[in-house]
VOPA-148473 format. One record per residue: z, y, x of N, C-alpha, C in turn; residue in three letters. Coordinates in steps of 0.2 Angstrom, whole numbers, padded with zeros to 4 digits, always signed. Atoms other than C-alpha are relative to their C-alpha. Layout:
ZYXZYXZYXALA ...
This chain:
-0005-0003-0004+0944+0540+0563+0004-0006+0003UNK -0004+0006-0003+0954+0523+0564-0004-0004+0005UNK +0004+0004-0005+0939+0515+0573+0000+0004+0007UNK +0000-0004-0006+0940+0529+0586+0006-0002+0004UNK -0006+0002-0003+0958+0525+0589+0000-0007+0003UNK +0000+0007-0003+0955+0506+0591-0005+0000+0006UNK +0005+0000-0006+0940+0510+0603+0004+0003+0006UNK -0003-0003-0006+0951+0521+0614+0005-0005+0003UNK -0004+0005-0003+0964+0507+0616-0004-0005+0003UNK +0004+0005-0003+0951+0494+0620-0003+0003+0006UNK +0003-0004-0005+0942+0507+0631+0005+0000+0006UNK -0005-0001-0005+0958+0510+0641+0002-0007+0003UNK -0002+0007-0003+0961+0491+0643-0006-0002+0005UNK +0006+0002-0004+0943+0489+0650-0003+0006+0004UNK +0002-0006-0003+0942+0506+0659-0003-0002+0007UNK +0003+0002-0007+0938+0497+0676-0005-0005+0000UNK +0006+0005+0000+0925+0485+0670-0006+0003-0002UNK +0007-0003+0001+0908+0492+0672-0005-0006-0002UNK +0002-0006+0005+0897+0492+0661+0003+0000-0006UNK -0003+0000+0006+0908+0487+0647+0004+0007-0002UNK -0003-0007+0001+0918+0504+0650-0005+0005-0003UNK +0005-0005+0002+0902+0514+0648-0002-0001-0007UNK +0002+0002+0007+0897+0505+0632+0005+0002-0005UNK -0005-0001+0004+0914+0507+0625+0001+0008-0001UNK +0000-0007+0000+0914+0526+0630-0006+0003-0005UNK +0006-0003+0005+0897+0528+0620+0002-0002-0007UNK -0002+0002+0007+0904+0519+0605+0006+0005-0002UNK -0006-0005+0002+0920+0531+0605-0004+0006-0001UNK +0004-0007+0001+0908+0546+0607-0003+0000-0006UNK +0003+0001+0007+0898+0540+0592+0005+0001-0005UNK -0005+0000+0005+0913+0537+0582+0003+0007-0001UNK -0003-0007+0000+0921+0554+0586-0006+0005-0003UNK +0005-0005+0002+0904+0563+0583-0001-0001-0007UNK +0000+0001+0007+0903+0555+0566+0005+0004-0004UNK -0006-0003+0004+0920+0562+0561-0001+0008+0001UNK +0001-0007+0000+0916+0579+0568-0006+0003-0004UNK +0006-0002+0005+0899+0580+0559+0002+0000-0007UNK -0003+0000+0007+0908+0575+0543+0004+0006-0001UNK -0005-0006+0000+0921+0589+0546-0005+0006-0001UNK +0004-0006+0000+0907+0602+0550-0004+0000-0007UNK +0004+0000+0006+0896+0596+0535+0005+0003-0006UNK -0004-0002+0005+0911+0599+0523+0001+0007+0000UNK -0001-0007-0001+0915+0616+0530-0007+0004-0001UNK +0007-0004+0002+0896+0621+0529-0001+0000-0008UNK +0001+0000+0007+0895+0615+0511+0005+0004-0004UNK -0005-0004+0004+0911+0624+0506-0001+0008+0002UNK +0001-0007-0002+0904+0641+0513+0003+0002+0006UNK -0003-0002-0006+0912+0641+0530-0004-0002+0006UNK +0004+0002-0006+0897+0637+0541+0001+0005+0005UNK -0001-0005-0005+0900+0653+0550+0006-0001+0004UNK -0006+0002-0004+0917+0647+0555-0001-0005+0005UNK +0002+0005-0004+0909+0632+0563-0003+0003+0007UNK +0003-0004-0006+0899+0644+0575+0006+0003+0004UNK -0006-0004-0003+0915+0654+0578+0004-0005+0004UNK -0004+0005-0003+0925+0639+0582-0003-0003+0006UNK +0004+0002-0005+0911+0632+0593+0000+0005+0006UNK +0001-0005-0005+0909+0648+0603+0007+0001+0003UNK -0007+0000-0003+0928+0650+0605+0002-0006+0004UNK -0002+0006-0004+0931+0632+0611-0004+0000+0006UNK +0003+0000-0006+0917+0634+0623+0002+0005+0005UNK -0003-0005-0004+0924+0650+0630+0006-0002+0003UNK -0006+0003-0002+0941+0643+0631+0000-0005+0005UNK +0001+0006-0004+0936+0627+0639-0003+0002+0007UNK +0004-0002-0006+0924+0635+0652+0005+0004+0004UNK -0004-0004-0004+0937+0648+0657+0006-0004+0003UNK -0006+0004-0003+0952+0636+0659-0002-0005+0005UNK +0003+0005-0005+0941+0623+0668-0002+0004+0007UNK +0002-0004-0006+0934+0637+0680+0007+0002+0003UNK -0006-0002-0003+0952+0643+0683+0003-0006+0004UNK -0003+0005-0004+0958+0626+0688-0004-0002+0006UNK +0004+0001-0006+0943+0623+0700+0001+0005+0005UNK +0000-0006-0004+0944+0640+0707+0007+0001+0004UNK -0007-0001-0003+0963+0641+0710+0003-0006+0003UNK -0003+0006-0002+0966+0623+0713+0007-0001-0001UNK -0007+0000+0002+0983+0625+0705+0001-0007-0003UNK -0002+0006+0003+0992+0609+0700+0004+0001-0006UNK -0004-0002+0006+0997+0610+0682+0004-0007-0003UNK -0003+0007+0003+1005+0592+0681+0007+0002-0002UNK -0007-0002+0002+1022+0601+0679+0000+0001-0008UNK +0000-0001+0007+1017+0604+0661+0000-0007-0004UNK +0000+0007+0003+1018+0585+0657+0005-0001-0006UNK -0006+0001+0005+1035+0585+0648-0001+0005-0005UNK +0001-0005+0005+1031+0601+0639-0005-0002-0005UNK +0005+0002+0004+1015+0595+0633+0001-0006-0005UNK -0002+0006+0004+1022+0578+0627+0005+0003-0006UNK -0004-0002+0006+1036+0587+0617-0004+0004-0005UNK +0004-0005+0005+1023+0600+0610-0004-0004-0005UNK +0004+0004+0004+1012+0586+0604+0004-0004-0005UNK -0005+0003+0005+1027+0577+0596+0002+0005-0006UNK -0002-0005+0005+1032+0593+0588-0006+0002-0005UNK +0005-0002+0005+1015+0597+0581-0002-0006-0005UNK +0001+0006+0005+1013+0579+0574+0005+0000-0005UNK -0005-0001+0005+1030+0581+0566-0001+0005-0005UNK +0001-0006+0004+1026+0598+0559-0006-0002-0005UNK +0006+0002+0004+1009+0591+0552+0002-0005-0005UNK -0002+0005+0005+1017+0577+0544+0005+0003-0005UNK -0004-0003+0004+1031+0587+0537-0004+0005-0005UNK +0004-0005+0004+1018+0600+0530-0003-0004-0005UNK +0003+0004+0005+1009+0586+0521+0005-0003-0005UNK -0005+0003+0005+1025+0578+0514+0003+0005-0004UNK -0002-0006+0003+1031+0595+0509-0004+0002-0006UNK +0004-0003+0005+1016+0599+0499-0002-0006-0005UNK +0002+0006+0004+1015+0581+0491-0007-0002+0001UNK +0007+0002-0002+0998+0578+0499-0005+0004-0005UNK +0004-0004+0004+0991+0591+0487-0005+0004+0004UNK +0004-0004-0004+0983+0600+0501+0001+0007+0000UNK -0001-0008+0001+0990+0617+0496+0005+0002+0005UNK -0004-0002-0005+0998+0621+0512+0000+0008+0000UNK +0000-0008-0001+1003+0640+0513-0005+0002+0005UNK +0005-0002-0005+0989+0649+0522+0004+0002+0007UNK -0004-0002-0006+1002+0657+0535+0002-0006+0004UNK -0002+0006-0004+1009+0640+0539-0006-0004+0003UNK +0006+0004-0003+0992+0632+0541-0003+0004+0006UNK +0003-0004-0005+0986+0647+0552+0005-0001+0006UNK -0005+0001-0005+1002+0646+0562+0000-0007+0004UNK +0001+0007-0003+1000+0627+0565-0006+0000+0004UNK +0007+0000-0003+0982+0630+0570+0001+0004+0007UNK -0001-0005-0006+0987+0644+0582+0004-0004+0005UNK -0004+0003-0005+1001+0634+0590-0004-0006+0003UNK +0004+0005-0002+0989+0619+0591-0005+0002+0006UNK +0005-0003-0005+0976+0630+0600+0004+0001+0007UNK -0003-0001-0006+0989+0635+0613+0002-0006+0004UNK -0002+0007-0003+0996+0617+0616-0007-0003+0003UNK +0006+0004-0003+0978+0610+0618-0003+0004+0005UNK +0002-0003-0006+0973+0624+0630+0004-0002+0006UNK -0004+0002-0005+0988+0619+0640-0002-0007+0002UNK +0002+0007-0002+0982+0601+0639-0007+0000+0004UNK +0006+0000-0004+0965+0606+0646+0002+0002+0007UNK -0003-0001-0007+0974+0614+0661+0003-0006+0003UNK -0003+0006-0003+0984+0598+0663-0005-0005+0002UNK +0005+0005-0001+0970+0586+0661-0005+0002+0006UNK +0005-0002-0005+0958+0596+0672+0004+0000+0007UNK -0004+0001-0006+0972+0597+0685+0001-0007+0002UNK +0000+0007-0001+0974+0578+0684-0006-0002+0003UNK +0006+0002-0003+0956+0576+0687-0001+0002+0007UNK +0001-0003-0006+0956+0587+0702+0005-0003+0005UNK -0005+0001-0004+0972+0582+0710+0003-0007+0001UNK -0004+0006+0000+0978+0565+0705-0005-0006-0002UNK +0004+0006+0002+0964+0554+0697-0005-0002+0006UNK +0005+0002-0005+0953+0544+0709-0007+0000-0004UNK +0006+0001+0003+0934+0543+0706-0001-0006-0005UNK +0001+0006+0004+0936+0526+0698+0004+0001-0007UNK -0004-0001+0007+0947+0534+0684-0004+0005-0004UNK +0004-0005+0004+0932+0544+0677+0000-0001-0007UNK +0000+0002+0007+0933+0535+0660+0006+0003-0003UNK -0006-0002+0002+0951+0540+0658+0000+0008-0001UNK +0001-0007+0000+0947+0558+0663-0005+0003-0006UNK +0005-0002+0005+0932+0559+0651+0003+0000-0007UNK -0003+0000+0007+0942+0553+0636+0005+0005-0001UNK -0006-0006+0001+0957+0565+0639-0003+0006-0001UNK +0003-0007+0000+0946+0580+0642-0004+0001-0007UNK +0003+0000+0006+0935+0575+0627+0004+0001-0006UNK -0004+0000+0006+0949+0573+0615+0004+0007+0000UNK -0003-0007+0000+0957+0590+0621-0005+0005-0003UNK +0005-0005+0003+0940+0599+0617-0001-0001-0007UNK +0001+0002+0007+0938+0590+0601+0005+0003-0005UNK -0006-0002+0004+0955+0594+0595+0001+0008+0000UNK +0000-0007+0000+0954+0612+0601-0005+0003-0005UNK +0005-0002+0005+0938+0614+0591+0003+0000-0007UNK -0003+0001+0007+0947+0607+0575+0005+0005-0001UNK -0005-0004+0001+0962+0618+0577-0003+0008-0001UNK +0003-0007+0001+0951+0634+0580-0004+0000-0006UNK +0004+0000+0007+0940+0629+0565+0005+0001-0006UNK -0005-0001+0005+0956+0628+0554+0002+0007+0000UNK -0002-0007+0000+0962+0645+0560-0005+0005-0002UNK +0006-0004+0002+0945+0652+0558-0001+0000-0008UNK +0001+0001+0007+0944+0646+0540+0006+0004-0003UNK -0006-0004+0003+0962+0653+0536-0001+0007+0001UNK +0001-0008+0000+0958+0670+0543-0005+0002-0004UNK +0006-0002+0004+0942+0670+0534+0002+0001-0008UNK -0001+0001+0007+0949+0665+0517+0006+0005-0002UNK -0005-0005+0002+0963+0678+0518+0007-0001+0003UNK 
């Protein structure tokens, strides 16, 4: 996960240098794929394999619907920028507080975990609207690397939040 963060910063620095940007994007994709595969393997081994399929299906439907909505309506969602920044900061603080409050034991109350995942799903869905709108209205064709990374991270994080919510609703 740390390697993905480092690669993103390097990628953003070299976003305009072809073919380096494409190689860095491939490295980033591989690093993220490894993390997602690890998360899915753990979920499968602990008996939540069906939750992976549910999360994948819901993520695909949400992403396709929101992307189609942006392209069909051509609505500009850039006005969501401030709200999304504040929402991400709030989610990060809530996640950190949740970990500190449980003493890193991992025993977060199920309702709190489900609520966090549900709110994360809402915020990340809004991020998909925002980033797709940026792609349509503001980014130039030369900014494809930035657009790909933003939307890719939106989809991956949406999947992870839906997976967590699916696990929580399945376990009680």
